[in-house]
N, C-alpha and C positions, 0 to 999 in steps of 0.2 A: 131650687128644690134639691134636697139631698137624694142621691141615688146610690144603690148598692146592688151587688150581684149576690144571688143566693144559690149556692152550689151543693151538690150531693154526689157521693161516690156510688155509681150504679154499674149494672152489668157484671155483678160479682157472683152470679150463679155459675154452676159448673156441672155439665152433664145432667144427672138426675138430682143434683143437690141444688135446692133453691135458697138463695139468700136475699133478704130484703123484699120490700113491697114496691118494686120499681114502677110498675104500671100506675100506682096511686101517687107515689112521691113525685114523679116527674111532672105532674100537673101543677105543682106549686113552686117549682124552681126555675131559674133562668139559665143555669149552666150545669151540664152533666159531666162528671169525670168518669170516663168509661174504662173499666179494667181491660188490660190488653193480653191476658193469657198467661202471665208469669205467676202472679200471686193469686189470681182468680180468673174466671171466665173461660170460654172456649170460642172457637170461630162462630158457631151458630148464635151463641148468646151475644157476642160482639155485634154481629150483623143485625140481630133483632133490636138491640139497644140503640144503635145508631138510627135505625128506621123509626123507633119510638120517639127519639129526640126530635127527628124531623117532623113527625106527626104532631108533636106538642109545641113546636116552635121553640125548642130549647137548644141552646148552643152546645156543640159537642167538643169534648176535650179528651186527650189521651191520659190515662192514669197508669203509668208504668210502675212496676214494683220489682222486688227481688224474686228470683225463680224459686219460690217456696210456697207451694200450694197448701201443704200441711200446716205451716205456721201462718198462713194468710198474709205473707209478706211483712209480718210484724216482728220478725226476729232479725237482729243485726247480722250482716254478712261481711266478712273481711274481703273486700274487692278493691282492685286497683282503679284509679281514675279512668284508665283506658278501658277496662272491663265495664265499668259503670256507663261510660259514654256509649259503648256498643250495645249494652242492654237497653238503654233508653231509646237509641235510634231504631233498634230492631222492633221494639214495641210500638213506637210512633208509626213506623212503616206498616205494621200489621193493621192498626186501627185506621190509618189513612186510606188503606185499600177499601175498607168497608164504607168510609165516608165518600170516596170517589164513586163507588158502586151505587150508593144511595143519593148521590148529588147533594151531599151535605158538606159545607166547609168545616175544616178543623180549626177551632178557635184557639185552644190553649193546651198546655201540658202541665199536669200536676203530679209530681212523684207521690208514691203511696207509702204509707206505713214507716218501716224502719229506714227505707231509702230517703224519705222526706225528712225524718228526724235527724238522721246522720248528716245529710247535706245541709241542714239548717245551721249546723255548728262547724262543719269541716269545709274550709275554703276550697281545697283541692277537689273534693267530691262535687261541691256546688258548681265550680268552674266546668267540670266534666259534663255535668247535666246541661248547663247553659250552652256550652259549645256544641254539644250533641244536638240540641234543638236548633240552634242557629245554623248549623251546617245543613240541616234538612230544609228549614224554612224560617228565615229570620223575621217573618211577619207573625209567627206564633207567639202567644203570650205565655210566660212562665208564671205559674201561680205558686207562690211560696209563702211561708210563714212570715208574718209581719215582724220586721226587725232582724231577719235571718241572713245568713251568708248567701243564700240563694238569690235574694234580691240584689245584693252587692255584685254577685257574679253576673247576673243578667245585665246590670249597668256596665260592667267591665267589657262584656262581649257585644254590647250594643243591641240587647234584646229587650223587648217590652216586658215589664213585670207588673203583677198586681199583688197587693198585700192581702193575705188571707188570715181571718180570725175564726175561732171555733165556738159554736153555740153550745156544744155538748162536752167540752173538755176543760179541765182546770189548767191553770198556768203556774209555772214556777216564777220566782222573783226575777230571773234573768230573761223572761219572756218566752222560754221554751215550754213545751207541753209537759204536764206531769205524766210520768210513765204509767202505763196501764196496769203495771204490777203494784202500784201504790194505792192505798185507800183514798177515795175522793177524786180519782183521776177523771171519772165520768160524771157529768152533770145530769142527774136523773129528773130533777124538778123542772117542768116546762116553764113555769112562771119565773123561776130564777134564771133560766137560760134566756128568756125574753128580756128580762131586766138587764142582764149582762150585755146582750147584743145591742140594745138601745144605748147603753152607756158607752160601749166601744165606738158606735157609729157617731153619736151626737157629741160626746165629750172626749173621745179618744183615750179612754182610761179603762182598765180592768183590775179587779181585785184578785190577787194571787191566792194560792192555797194557804199561804202563811198569814193572809190578811192585809198584805201590803198593796198599795195602789200603784200601778205602773202605767206608763204611756204606751199606747198602741194605736195603730192605724188600720182601718178596715175598708178595703175595696170590695172584698167578697167574704161572705159568711158561709162556713161549711157545716153541714149536718151529715153525720155518718149514716150511710144507707143500710148498714148491717145492724144498726142499733134497734132494739125492740120498740123504741118510741119514736123512730125516725119520722113516721107519717104524722103523728101528733105534733112533733116539733116543727116540721116544715109548715104545716097548716097554721099553727098558732103564731109562728114567727112571721110568716108572710102577712097574716091578718094584722098583726101588731104594727109591722112596718108601714103598711098602707094606712092604718089608722093614724099613725104619727106623721103622715104626709111624706114618707120616704118611699121613693119609687124603686121597684125591683126590676133591674135590667141586666142583661148579659154583660159580662166584663168587657167585651170587645166593642160595645156600643157607647 
């Protein structure tokens, strides 16, 4: 039987600002990438999100980003590998505290936004992230873009890695994600998203924004929690996967 993880970025509210439908979305996923306070979230939101993951039997992961609340961590930053490693370790430590307090194991680490996209192409940044994770706990899984430098870096430092694909994002011909500044970067049609997800899981292929078909591997499917259609997407994707006989399980299992 085919198996796949279904993940979503959660815990991205901040103070009085609510982002996403976390309480509903979490019912349909197997792994949660929980914001760690730099690009989004705050200590109370982090604590509540970890507790919510436990209640719904969803695996918890750290979702570190650049310290950019206004830009939601989606703006590139000029940082050294040493700075990046420290940022990642700081945020893993913060979320891990709430996992310990709630008696929830930390399963994985998935960088957020610009950090994720930069490290997907930059070997030095990817190594910094992988080393940062391994130095804290080498049993943690690094969740990275399929075909990216992050997966190579994980292998280099002896860290487990899982290949991530996106249900709601378009791809460039080189396998990178289309920039959100470009038209067509986000997939808005749920049926198209489902069709693409099934093609990636069953046939290891995806059609790029230019119409080219490229090879891709999928251990985990991501739906963005801040998307207006996040709830509809996860519901329909989960239902479609199960109809196709594909079991949804956390990436650590």
